[in-house]
TORKOL-4160 file (C-alpha; in steps of 0.2 Angstrom, whole numbers, padded with zeros to 4 digits, m for minus):
376
<pt num="1" X="m0189" Y="0196" Z="0234"/>
<pt num="2" X="m0186" Y="0186" Z="0250"/>
<pt num="3" X="m0205" Y="0183" Z="0250"/>
<pt num="4" X="m0206" Y="0179" Z="0232"/>
<pt num="5" X="m0192" Y="0167" Z="0231"/>
<pt num="6" X="m0199" Y="0153" Z="0241"/>
<pt num="7" X="m0215" Y="0155" Z="0232"/>
<pt num="8" X="m0206" Y="0153" Z="0215"/>
<pt num="9" X="m0197" Y="0138" Z="0221"/>
<pt num="10" X="m0213" Y="0131" Z="0227"/>
<pt num="11" X="m0221" Y="0134" Z="0210"/>
<pt num="12" X="m0206" Y="0126" Z="0201"/>
<pt num="13" X="m0207" Y="0111" Z="0212"/>
<pt num="14" X="m0226" Y="0110" Z="0210"/>
<pt num="15" X="m0223" Y="0111" Z="0191"/>
<pt num="16" X="m0210" Y="0097" Z="0191"/>
<pt num="17" X="m0221" Y="0086" Z="0202"/>
<pt num="18" X="m0236" Y="0089" Z="0190"/>
<pt num="19" X="m0225" Y="0085" Z="0175"/>
<pt num="20" X="m0213" Y="0072" Z="0183"/>
<pt num="21" X="m0216" Y="0059" Z="0169"/>
<pt num="22" X="m0211" Y="0072" Z="0155"/>
<pt num="23" X="m0196" Y="0077" Z="0165"/>
<pt num="24" X="m0190" Y="0059" Z="0167"/>
<pt num="25" X="m0193" Y="0054" Z="0149"/>
<pt num="26" X="m0188" Y="0070" Z="0140"/>
<pt num="27" X="m0180" Y="0083" Z="0151"/>
<pt num="28" X="m0168" Y="0073" Z="0161"/>
<pt num="29" X="m0161" Y="0062" Z="0147"/>
<pt num="30" X="m0159" Y="0078" Z="0136"/>
<pt num="31" X="m0149" Y="0087" Z="0150"/>
<pt num="32" X="m0138" Y="0071" Z="0152"/>
<pt num="33" X="m0134" Y="0071" Z="0133"/>
<pt num="34" X="m0131" Y="0090" Z="0133"/>
<pt num="35" X="m0120" Y="0089" Z="0148"/>
<pt num="36" X="m0109" Y="0075" Z="0139"/>
<pt num="37" X="m0108" Y="0083" Z="0122"/>
<pt num="38" X="m0104" Y="0101" Z="0129"/>
<pt num="39" X="m0093" Y="0096" Z="0144"/>
<pt num="40" X="m0085" Y="0079" Z="0140"/>
<pt num="41" X="m0086" Y="0074" Z="0122"/>
<pt num="42" X="m0069" Y="0077" Z="0113"/>
<pt num="43" X="m0068" Y="0087" Z="0097"/>
<pt num="44" X="m0065" Y="0077" Z="0081"/>
<pt num="45" X="m0057" Y="0083" Z="0065"/>
<pt num="46" X="m0062" Y="0077" Z="0048"/>
<pt num="47" X="m0051" Y="0076" Z="0033"/>
<pt num="48" X="m0059" Y="0074" Z="0015"/>
<pt num="49" X="m0053" Y="0069" Z="m0002"/>
<pt num="50" X="m0062" Y="0065" Z="m0019"/>
<pt num="51" X="m0056" Y="0054" Z="m0033"/>
<pt num="52" X="m0062" Y="0044" Z="m0047"/>
<pt num="53" X="m0057" Y="0027" Z="m0054"/>
<pt num="54" X="m0055" Y="0026" Z="m0073"/>
<pt num="55" X="m0051" Y="0015" Z="m0087"/>
<pt num="56" X="m0044" Y="0022" Z="m0104"/>
<pt num="57" X="m0056" Y="0013" Z="m0115"/>
<pt num="58" X="m0072" Y="0016" Z="m0106"/>
<pt num="59" X="m0079" Y="0032" Z="m0114"/>
<pt num="60" X="m0097" Y="0038" Z="m0111"/>
<pt num="61" X="m0109" Y="0042" Z="m0125"/>
<pt num="62" X="m0112" Y="0060" Z="m0121"/>
<pt num="63" X="m0104" Y="0067" Z="m0106"/>
<pt num="64" X="m0108" Y="0084" Z="m0100"/>
<pt num="65" X="m0104" Y="0096" Z="m0086"/>
<pt num="66" X="m0092" Y="0089" Z="m0073"/>
<pt num="67" X="m0093" Y="0072" Z="m0081"/>
<pt num="68" X="m0086" Y="0079" Z="m0097"/>
<pt num="69" X="m0072" Y="0088" Z="m0088"/>
<pt num="70" X="m0067" Y="0072" Z="m0079"/>
<pt num="71" X="m0068" Y="0062" Z="m0096"/>
<pt num="72" X="m0055" Y="0074" Z="m0102"/>
<pt num="73" X="m0043" Y="0070" Z="m0088"/>
<pt num="74" X="m0042" Y="0051" Z="m0093"/>
<pt num="75" X="m0057" Y="0041" Z="m0098"/>
<pt num="76" X="m0074" Y="0037" Z="m0091"/>
<pt num="77" X="m0077" Y="0032" Z="m0073"/>
<pt num="78" X="m0082" Y="0014" Z="m0069"/>
<pt num="79" X="m0094" Y="0013" Z="m0055"/>
<pt num="80" X="m0091" Y="m0005" Z="m0053"/>
<pt num="81" X="m0072" Y="m0003" Z="m0051"/>
<pt num="82" X="m0075" Y="0012" Z="m0039"/>
<pt num="83" X="m0086" Y="0002" Z="m0028"/>
<pt num="84" X="m0073" Y="m0012" Z="m0028"/>
<pt num="85" X="m0060" Y="0001" Z="m0022"/>
<pt num="86" X="m0072" Y="0008" Z="m0009"/>
<pt num="87" X="m0076" Y="m0009" Z="m0002"/>
<pt num="88" X="m0057" Y="m0012" Z="0000"/>
<pt num="89" X="m0054" Y="0004" Z="0009"/>
<pt num="90" X="m0067" Y="m0002" Z="0022"/>
<pt num="91" X="m0060" Y="m0020" Z="0023"/>
<pt num="92" X="m0050" Y="m0028" Z="0036"/>
<pt num="93" X="m0035" Y="m0029" Z="0024"/>
<pt num="94" X="m0035" Y="m0010" Z="0023"/>
<pt num="95" X="m0037" Y="m0008" Z="0042"/>
<pt num="96" X="m0023" Y="m0020" Z="0045"/>
<pt num="97" X="m0012" Y="m0011" Z="0033"/>
<pt num="98" X="m0016" Y="0006" Z="0041"/>
<pt num="99" X="m0012" Y="m0001" Z="0059"/>
<pt num="100" X="0004" Y="m0007" Z="0052"/>
<pt num="101" X="0009" Y="0009" Z="0044"/>
<pt num="102" X="0002" Y="0023" Z="0055"/>
<pt num="103" X="m0004" Y="0014" Z="0071"/>
<pt num="104" X="m0023" Y="0016" Z="0071"/>
<pt num="105" X="m0024" Y="0010" Z="0089"/>
<pt num="106" X="m0012" Y="0024" Z="0096"/>
<pt num="107" X="m0021" Y="0038" Z="0086"/>
<pt num="108" X="m0038" Y="0033" Z="0092"/>
<pt num="109" X="m0032" Y="0032" Z="0110"/>
<pt num="110" X="m0026" Y="0049" Z="0112"/>
<pt num="111" X="m0026" Y="0057" Z="0129"/>
<pt num="112" X="m0038" Y="0071" Z="0123"/>
<pt num="113" X="m0051" Y="0057" Z="0117"/>
<pt num="114" X="m0066" Y="0055" Z="0129"/>
<pt num="115" X="m0070" Y="0039" Z="0137"/>
<pt num="116" X="m0086" Y="0035" Z="0125"/>
<pt num="117" X="m0079" Y="0040" Z="0108"/>
<pt num="118" X="m0061" Y="0033" Z="0110"/>
<pt num="119" X="m0055" Y="0016" Z="0106"/>
<pt num="120" X="m0058" Y="0006" Z="0122"/>
<pt num="121" X="m0046" Y="m0008" Z="0119"/>
<pt num="122" X="m0027" Y="m0006" Z="0120"/>
<pt num="123" X="m0025" Y="m0022" Z="0110"/>
<pt num="124" X="m0041" Y="m0024" Z="0100"/>
<pt num="125" X="m0044" Y="m0039" Z="0088"/>
<pt num="126" X="m0044" Y="m0036" Z="0070"/>
<pt num="127" X="m0063" Y="m0037" Z="0070"/>
<pt num="128" X="m0065" Y="m0024" Z="0084"/>
<pt num="129" X="m0053" Y="m0012" Z="0076"/>
<pt num="130" X="m0062" Y="m0014" Z="0059"/>
<pt num="131" X="m0079" Y="m0010" Z="0068"/>
<pt num="132" X="m0072" Y="0005" Z="0077"/>
<pt num="133" X="m0064" Y="0012" Z="0061"/>
<pt num="134" X="m0080" Y="0009" Z="0051"/>
<pt num="135" X="m0088" Y="0022" Z="0062"/>
<pt num="136" X="m0073" Y="0035" Z="0059"/>
<pt num="137" X="m0071" Y="0033" Z="0040"/>
<pt num="138" X="m0084" Y="0035" Z="0026"/>
<pt num="139" X="m0082" Y="0030" Z="0008"/>
<pt num="140" X="m0096" Y="0036" Z="m0004"/>
<pt num="141" X="m0097" Y="0033" Z="m0023"/>
<pt num="142" X="m0108" Y="0044" Z="m0033"/>
<pt num="143" X="m0118" Y="0035" Z="m0046"/>
<pt num="144" X="m0120" Y="0051" Z="m0056"/>
<pt num="145" X="m0103" Y="0057" Z="m0058"/>
<pt num="146" X="m0093" Y="0042" Z="m0052"/>
<pt num="147" X="m0083" Y="0052" Z="m0039"/>
<pt num="148" X="m0078" Y="0043" Z="m0023"/>
<pt num="149" X="m0078" Y="0054" Z="m0008"/>
<pt num="150" X="m0067" Y="0048" Z="0006"/>
<pt num="151" X="m0069" Y="0055" Z="0024"/>
<pt num="152" X="m0059" Y="0051" Z="0040"/>
<pt num="153" X="m0062" Y="0058" Z="0058"/>
<pt num="154" X="m0050" Y="0058" Z="0072"/>
<pt num="155" X="m0045" Y="0068" Z="0088"/>
<pt num="156" X="m0031" Y="0077" Z="0080"/>
<pt num="157" X="m0030" Y="0086" Z="0063"/>
<pt num="158" X="m0013" Y="0079" Z="0059"/>
<pt num="159" X="m0020" Y="0061" Z="0062"/>
<pt num="160" X="m0035" Y="0063" Z="0051"/>
<pt num="161" X="m0023" Y="0070" Z="0037"/>
<pt num="162" X="m0011" Y="0056" Z="0039"/>
<pt num="163" X="m0024" Y="0042" Z="0039"/>
<pt num="164" X="m0033" Y="0048" Z="0024"/>
<pt num="165" X="m0017" Y="0050" Z="0014"/>
<pt num="166" X="m0012" Y="0032" Z="0018"/>
<pt num="167" X="m0030" Y="0026" Z="0013"/>
<pt num="168" X="m0027" Y="0035" Z="m0004"/>
<pt num="169" X="m0010" Y="0027" Z="m0006"/>
<pt num="170" X="m0018" Y="0010" Z="m0001"/>
<pt num="171" X="m0032" Y="0013" Z="m0015"/>
<pt num="172" X="m0018" Y="0016" Z="m0028"/>
<pt num="173" X="m0009" Y="0001" Z="m0023"/>
<pt num="174" X="m0024" Y="m0010" Z="m0024"/>
<pt num="175" X="m0028" Y="m0003" Z="m0042"/>
<pt num="176" X="m0010" Y="m0007" Z="m0047"/>
<pt num="177" X="m0012" Y="m0024" Z="m0040"/>
<pt num="178" X="m0028" Y="m0027" Z="m0049"/>
<pt num="179" X="m0020" Y="m0020" Z="m0065"/>
<pt num="180" X="m0006" Y="m0033" Z="m0064"/>
<pt num="181" X="m0017" Y="m0047" Z="m0060"/>
<pt num="182" X="m0030" Y="m0043" Z="m0074"/>
<pt num="183" X="m0015" Y="m0040" Z="m0087"/>
<pt num="184" X="m0008" Y="m0057" Z="m0082"/>
<pt num="185" X="m0025" Y="m0066" Z="m0083"/>
<pt num="186" X="m0029" Y="m0057" Z="m0100"/>
<pt num="187" X="m0013" Y="m0062" Z="m0109"/>
<pt num="188" X="m0009" Y="m0079" Z="m0101"/>
<pt num="189" X="m0020" Y="m0089" Z="m0113"/>
<pt num="190" X="m0012" Y="m0080" Z="m0128"/>
<pt num="191" X="0005" Y="m0083" Z="m0121"/>
<pt num="192" X="0002" Y="m0102" Z="m0119"/>
<pt num="193" X="m0004" Y="m0103" Z="m0137"/>
<pt num="194" X="0011" Y="m0094" Z="m0144"/>
<pt num="195" X="0022" Y="m0106" Z="m0134"/>
<pt num="196" X="0013" Y="m0121" Z="m0141"/>
<pt num="197" X="0015" Y="m0114" Z="m0159"/>
<pt num="198" X="0033" Y="m0110" Z="m0156"/>
<pt num="199" X="0036" Y="m0128" Z="m0150"/>
<pt num="200" X="0027" Y="m0135" Z="m0165"/>
<pt num="201" X="0037" Y="m0125" Z="m0177"/>
<pt num="202" X="0053" Y="m0131" Z="m0168"/>
<pt num="203" X="0048" Y="m0149" Z="m0169"/>
<pt num="204" X="0044" Y="m0148" Z="m0188"/>
<pt num="205" X="0060" Y="m0139" Z="m0191"/>
<pt num="206" X="0069" Y="m0153" Z="m0181"/>
<pt num="207" X="0061" Y="m0166" Z="m0192"/>
<pt num="208" X="0066" Y="m0158" Z="m0208"/>
<pt num="209" X="0084" Y="m0157" Z="m0201"/>
<pt num="210" X="0084" Y="m0175" Z="m0197"/>
<pt num="211" X="0077" Y="m0179" Z="m0214"/>
<pt num="212" X="0090" Y="m0169" Z="m0223"/>
<pt num="213" X="0104" Y="m0178" Z="m0213"/>
<pt num="214" X="0097" Y="m0195" Z="m0215"/>
<pt num="215" X="0093" Y="m0194" Z="m0234"/>
<pt num="216" X="0109" Y="m0183" Z="m0237"/>
<pt num="217" X="0099" Y="m0172" Z="m0247"/>
<pt num="218" X="0097" Y="m0153" Z="m0242"/>
<pt num="219" X="0082" Y="m0150" Z="m0254"/>
<pt num="220" X="0073" Y="m0165" Z="m0262"/>
<pt num="221" X="0063" Y="m0152" Z="m0273"/>
<pt num="222" X="0079" Y="m0146" Z="m0281"/>
<pt num="223" X="0086" Y="m0163" Z="m0282"/>
<pt num="224" X="0070" Y="m0170" Z="m0290"/>
<pt num="225" X="0070" Y="m0156" Z="m0303"/>
<pt num="226" X="0088" Y="m0159" Z="m0307"/>
<pt num="227" X="0085" Y="m0177" Z="m0310"/>
<pt num="228" X="0070" Y="m0175" Z="m0320"/>
<pt num="229" X="0079" Y="m0163" Z="m0331"/>
<pt num="230" X="0093" Y="m0175" Z="m0333"/>
<pt num="231" X="0081" Y="m0189" Z="m0338"/>
<pt num="232" X="0073" Y="m0178" Z="m0350"/>
<pt num="233" X="0090" Y="m0173" Z="m0358"/>
<pt num="234" X="0094" Y="m0192" Z="m0359"/>
<pt num="235" X="0078" Y="m0196" Z="m0367"/>
<pt num="236" X="0081" Y="m0182" Z="m0380"/>
<pt num="237" X="0099" Y="m0189" Z="m0383"/>
<pt num="238" X="0091" Y="m0207" Z="m0385"/>
<pt num="239" X="0078" Y="m0201" Z="m0397"/>
<pt num="240" X="0092" Y="m0193" Z="m0408"/>
<pt num="241" X="0103" Y="m0209" Z="m0407"/>
<pt num="242" X="0088" Y="m0220" Z="m0412"/>
<pt num="243" X="0084" Y="m0208" Z="m0427"/>
<pt num="244" X="0102" Y="m0209" Z="m0432"/>
<pt num="245" X="0102" Y="m0228" Z="m0430"/>
<pt num="246" X="0087" Y="m0229" Z="m0441"/>
<pt num="247" X="0094" Y="m0218" Z="m0455"/>
<pt num="248" X="0111" Y="m0227" Z="m0455"/>
<pt num="249" X="0102" Y="m0245" Z="m0455"/>
<pt num="250" X="0094" Y="m0240" Z="m0472"/>
<pt num="251" X="0110" Y="m0237" Z="m0481"/>
<pt num="252" X="0123" Y="m0247" Z="m0472"/>
<pt num="253" X="0126" Y="m0266" Z="m0469"/>
<pt num="254" X="0121" Y="m0273" Z="m0452"/>
<pt num="255" X="0139" Y="m0277" Z="m0448"/>
<pt num="256" X="0145" Y="m0260" Z="m0452"/>
<pt num="257" X="0156" Y="m0253" Z="m0438"/>
<pt num="258" X="0148" Y="m0236" Z="m0439"/>
<pt num="259" X="0130" Y="m0244" Z="m0437"/>
<pt num="260" X="0136" Y="m0256" Z="m0423"/>
<pt num="261" X="0143" Y="m0241" Z="m0413"/>
<pt num="262" X="0127" Y="m0231" Z="m0415"/>
<pt num="263" X="0117" Y="m0246" Z="m0409"/>
<pt num="264" X="0129" Y="m0248" Z="m0394"/>
<pt num="265" X="0126" Y="m0230" Z="m0390"/>
<pt num="266" X="0107" Y="m0232" Z="m0391"/>
<pt num="267" X="0108" Y="m0247" Z="m0380"/>
<pt num="268" X="0118" Y="m0237" Z="m0367"/>
<pt num="269" X="0107" Y="m0222" Z="m0367"/>
<pt num="270" X="0092" Y="m0234" Z="m0365"/>
<pt num="271" X="0100" Y="m0242" Z="m0350"/>
<pt num="272" X="0104" Y="m0225" Z="m0343"/>
<pt num="273" X="0087" Y="m0218" Z="m0345"/>
<pt num="274" X="0079" Y="m0233" Z="m0337"/>
<pt num="275" X="0091" Y="m0232" Z="m0322"/>
<pt num="276" X="0087" Y="m0213" Z="m0320"/>
<pt num="277" X="0069" Y="m0216" Z="m0322"/>
<pt num="278" X="0069" Y="m0229" Z="m0309"/>
<pt num="279" X="0078" Y="m0218" Z="m0297"/>
<pt num="280" X="0064" Y="m0206" Z="m0299"/>
<pt num="281" X="0049" Y="m0217" Z="m0293"/>
<pt num="282" X="0056" Y="m0234" Z="m0288"/>
<pt num="283" X="0068" Y="m0242" Z="m0276"/>
<pt num="284" X="0074" Y="m0237" Z="m0259"/>
<pt num="285" X="0078" Y="m0218" Z="m0258"/>
<pt num="286" X="0069" Y="m0214" Z="m0274"/>
<pt num="287" X="0066" Y="m0196" Z="m0277"/>
<pt num="288" X="0047" Y="m0197" Z="m0277"/>
<pt num="289" X="0045" Y="m0204" Z="m0259"/>
<pt num="290" X="0059" Y="m0192" Z="m0253"/>
<pt num="291" X="0050" Y="m0178" Z="m0261"/>
<pt num="292" X="0033" Y="m0183" Z="m0254"/>
<pt num="293" X="0040" Y="m0184" Z="m0236"/>
<pt num="294" X="0049" Y="m0167" Z="m0238"/>
<pt num="295" X="0033" Y="m0159" Z="m0245"/>
<pt num="296" X="0023" Y="m0166" Z="m0230"/>
<pt num="297" X="0036" Y="m0158" Z="m0218"/>
<pt num="298" X="0035" Y="m0141" Z="m0228"/>
<pt num="299" X="0016" Y="m0141" Z="m0227"/>
<pt num="300" X="0017" Y="m0144" Z="m0208"/>
<pt num="301" X="0030" Y="m0131" Z="m0206"/>
<pt num="302" X="0019" Y="m0119" Z="m0216"/>
<pt num="303" X="0004" Y="m0123" Z="m0205"/>
<pt num="304" X="0014" Y="m0121" Z="m0189"/>
<pt num="305" X="0021" Y="m0105" Z="m0195"/>
<pt num="306" X="0003" Y="m0098" Z="m0199"/>
<pt num="307" X="m0002" Y="m0104" Z="m0181"/>
<pt num="308" X="0013" Y="m0095" Z="m0174"/>
<pt num="309" X="0009" Y="m0079" Z="m0184"/>
<pt num="310" X="m0010" Y="m0079" Z="m0178"/>
<pt num="311" X="m0005" Y="m0083" Z="m0160"/>
<pt num="312" X="0008" Y="m0069" Z="m0160"/>
<pt num="313" X="m0005" Y="m0057" Z="m0167"/>
<pt num="314" X="m0018" Y="m0062" Z="m0154"/>
<pt num="315" X="m0005" Y="m0060" Z="m0140"/>
<pt num="316" X="m0001" Y="m0042" Z="m0146"/>
<pt num="317" X="m0020" Y="m0038" Z="m0147"/>
<pt num="318" X="m0023" Y="m0046" Z="m0129"/>
<pt num="319" X="m0009" Y="m0035" Z="m0122"/>
<pt num="320" X="m0016" Y="m0020" Z="m0130"/>
<pt num="321" X="m0033" Y="m0023" Z="m0124"/>
<pt num="322" X="m0027" Y="m0027" Z="m0107"/>
<pt num="323" X="m0017" Y="m0010" Z="m0107"/>
<pt num="324" X="m0033" Y="m0001" Z="m0112"/>
<pt num="325" X="m0043" Y="m0009" Z="m0098"/>
<pt num="326" X="m0031" Y="m0004" Z="m0085"/>
<pt num="327" X="m0038" Y="0006" Z="m0070"/>
<pt num="328" X="m0030" Y="0022" Z="m0063"/>
<pt num="329" X="m0035" Y="0034" Z="m0049"/>
<pt num="330" X="m0038" Y="0052" Z="m0054"/>
<pt num="331" X="m0038" Y="0064" Z="m0039"/>
<pt num="332" X="m0052" Y="0077" Z="m0039"/>
<pt num="333" X="m0050" Y="0085" Z="m0022"/>
<pt num="334" X="m0034" Y="0082" Z="m0012"/>
<pt num="335" X="m0035" Y="0078" Z="0006"/>
<pt num="336" X="m0035" Y="0093" Z="0017"/>
<pt num="337" X="m0028" Y="0097" Z="0034"/>
<pt num="338" X="m0043" Y="0101" Z="0045"/>
<pt num="339" X="m0043" Y="0117" Z="0055"/>
<pt num="340" X="m0059" Y="0117" Z="0064"/>
<pt num="341" X="m0068" Y="0102" Z="0073"/>
<pt num="342" X="m0084" Y="0098" Z="0064"/>
<pt num="343" X="m0088" Y="0083" Z="0076"/>
<pt num="344" X="m0097" Y="0080" Z="0086"/>
<pt num="345" X="m0112" Y="0090" Z="0080"/>
<pt num="346" X="m0117" Y="0095" Z="0097"/>
<pt num="347" X="m0132" Y="0106" Z="0093"/>
<pt num="348" X="m0139" Y="0094" Z="0081"/>
<pt num="349" X="m0137" Y="0079" Z="0092"/>
<pt num="350" X="m0145" Y="0088" Z="0107"/>
<pt num="351" X="m0160" Y="0094" Z="0097"/>
<pt num="352" X="m0162" Y="0077" Z="0089"/>
<pt num="353" X="m0162" Y="0069" Z="0106"/>
<pt num="354" X="m0175" Y="0081" Z="0113"/>
<pt num="355" X="m0187" Y="0079" Z="0098"/>
<pt num="356" X="m0185" Y="0060" Z="0098"/>
<pt num="357" X="m0189" Y="0059" Z="0116"/>
<pt num="358" X="m0203" Y="0072" Z="0115"/>
<pt num="359" X="m0210" Y="0061" Z="0101"/>
<pt num="360" X="m0209" Y="0045" Z="0112"/>
<pt num="361" X="m0217" Y="0054" Z="0126"/>
<pt num="362" X="m0231" Y="0060" Z="0116"/>
<pt num="363" X="m0235" Y="0043" Z="0109"/>
<pt num="364" X="m0234" Y="0036" Z="0126"/>
<pt num="365" X="m0246" Y="0049" Z="0133"/>
<pt num="366" X="m0258" Y="0046" Z="0119"/>
<pt num="367" X="m0258" Y="0027" Z="0122"/>
<pt num="368" X="m0260" Y="0030" Z="0141"/>
<pt num="369" X="m0274" Y="0042" Z="0138"/>
<pt num="370" X="m0283" Y="0029" Z="0127"/>
<pt num="371" X="m0281" Y="0016" Z="0140"/>
<pt num="372" X="m0289" Y="0027" Z="0153"/>
<pt num="373" X="m0303" Y="0032" Z="0142"/>
<pt num="374" X="m0307" Y="0014" Z="0139"/>
<pt num="375" X="m0306" Y="0009" Z="0157"/>
<pt num="376" X="m0318" Y="0023" Z="0162"/>
């Protein structure tokens, strides 16, 4: 053995000298990566949750399987809305809220975190914190099922669980804020139209009230009907009196007291009929003009009432439509408290590094061999 060992070392040294390029390009970097991930890299724990974003009025044509089960939970999934929430969960707004609520900087600068994977800055800028957290959180929306998968990694199981719970809470708060904003925008126009119609109704009613006060007539329609009936009655009395006058003039002398009284009554009735008829259509405050003005007010009041009725119905419909279009978050898989570290994936990373460097070395060797062949 004492004789073979130097020979073996010499053979190893000879092999390394003969393959020094391969050792420098492939073996040495692979050993460095393996040393880091096996001896230095800190364990990272991942928490995962699944949810869907739904609206009550968005029903699929023919759901099946998991999609059908989720539809029974509360409507169809909206991929656009799910992508909107996913974008928010990775935004600087969400990261800033997480920093304020759970202290992302402290949680990603734990003592057990290694120098490479930890957050380097004790007081990072919002952009630096967002870029770092973007590598520790993943939000994926399935285009087939509409399920949003949320994953968060950190150096402690409790930290991952706390952060993902806060992210889910932020997502629900964002959905509620969108619902309030969409509801307000959807009904704002209808509310303005109702207010305008109510104002118009109040203005017309005020004009009618002023007309009644100025004309001292509560309802010209009733007044006109009463005066027309009175004129008709007077005309009937006048016709009877004239018939009586004609019959008495045929048998009595012209100076007969009875005939004179009848003629006086005919004259009085004629004057009264003329006066009442004039009040209907002539002179200031006549019934015809007052009735025309009042009917104009009533027509405008009826039109304004119809507009108010239509605007009120449109407001109710807009409110119902806005409620049906409201979004809500349906949990599918609750966040878990991780038990075993899934990251870093040491074997996968080392194997990938080795194969990638081997490929690079092979390409370089082929290029070098081609250059030598052309030079020869």
